[in-house]
C-alpha positions in Angstrom: 12.4 -3.7 2.4 10.4 -5.9 0.0 8.2 -3.8 -2.3 6.6 -3.5 -5.7 8.0 -0.5 -7.6 6.7 1.1 -10.8 9.2 3.6 -12.0 9.9 5.9 -14.9 6.4 7.4 -14.7 5.8 10.6 -16.6 4.9 13.8 -14.8 1.3 13.8 -16.0 0.9 10.3 -14.7 2.4 11.2 -11.4 -0.1 14.0 -11.1 -3.0 11.6 -11.8 -1.6 9.1 -9.3 -1.1 11.7 -6.6 -4.6 13.1 -7.0 -6.1 9.6 -6.9 -4.2 8.4 -3.8 -5.0 11.6 -2.0 -8.7 11.0 -2.7 -8.9 7.3 -2.0 -6.3 6.4 0.6 -5.5 7.5 4.1 -2.7 10.0 4.6 0.2 8.9 6.7 1.0 12.4 7.8 4.2 12.2 5.8 4.5 13.8 2.3 3.8 11.4 -0.5 3.2 8.4 1.8 -0.3 6.9 2.0 -1.8 3.9 3.8 -3.6 1.1 2.0 -5.7 -0.9 4.4 -5.7 -4.6 4.0 -9.3 -6.1 3.9 -10.3 -8.0 7.1 -10.8 -11.2 5.1 -7.2 -11.2 4.0 -5.7 -10.7 7.5 -3.4 -13.5 8.7 -4.3 -15.4 11.8 -1.8 -13.3 13.9 -3.4 -10.1 12.5 -6.9 -11.4 13.3 -5.8 -12.2 16.9 -4.7 -8.5 17.3 -7.7 -6.4 16.3 -6.5 -3.7 18.8 -3.3 -3.3 16.7 -5.3 -2.6 13.5 -6.2 -1.5 11.0 -3.4 -3.4 9.3 -2.0 -1.6 6.3 0.7 -1.3 3.7 2.5 1.9 2.7 2.2 3.4 -0.7 5.1 5.8 -1.3 5.4 8.2 -4.3 8.9 9.2 -5.5 9.7 11.8 -8.2 8.8 9.4 -11.0 7.8 6.2 -9.2 5.2 4.4 -7.1 6.5 2.0 -4.4 4.1 -0.3 -2.6 5.7 -1.9 0.4 5.0 -5.6 1.1 5.2 -5.1 4.8 1.8 -5.2 6.5 2.0 -3.0 9.5 -0.1 -2.7 12.6 -1.3 0.9 12.8 -1.5 1.0 16.6 1.8 -0.7 17.4 5.3 -0.3 16.0 6.6 -3.6 17.2 4.1 -6.5 17.4 4.1 -10.0 16.1 1.1 -9.2 13.9 3.4 -7.0 11.7 5.0 -8.9 8.9 5.6 -9.3 5.2 2.5 -10.0 3.2 1.5 -13.6 2.9 0.5 -15.1 -0.5 -3.1 -13.9 -0.6 -2.1 -10.4 0.6 0.7 -10.2 -1.9 -1.7 -11.2 -4.7 -4.1 -8.5 -3.6 -1.4 -5.9 -3.4 -0.2 -6.7 -6.9 -3.8 -6.6 -8.2 -4.2 -3.2 -6.6 -1.1 -1.9 -8.5 -2.3 -3.5 -11.7 -5.8 -1.9 -11.3 -4.2 1.5 -10.6 -2.2 1.3 -13.8 -5.3 0.3 -15.8 -7.8 2.7 -14.2 -5.6 5.7 -14.4 -4.2 4.7 -17.8 -0.6 5.1 -16.6 2.1 4.6 -19.2 4.6 2.0 -17.9 
């Protein structure tokens, strides 16, 4: 799995991160896994052609001292569809910017 990982986070930073993600992102129903919805304007042509599969989203997974942002953009309504795939360039830039913003906004020590 391709992903962005921020590791070696301190316990107080993990608490801030957990609280923030619980308040701002959709829960996956699994512990410490959240859904980050990709904005419609960043969807690939295949994802735009499959609105019934959406919303399209990436998983944010918290570990004991880490944050992992998966680069796989998933269809929420279908496990196996051609609209699921790794983030394209614009989606990848947006995902990296999201992580950078989290670090800055929450003042995480990295």
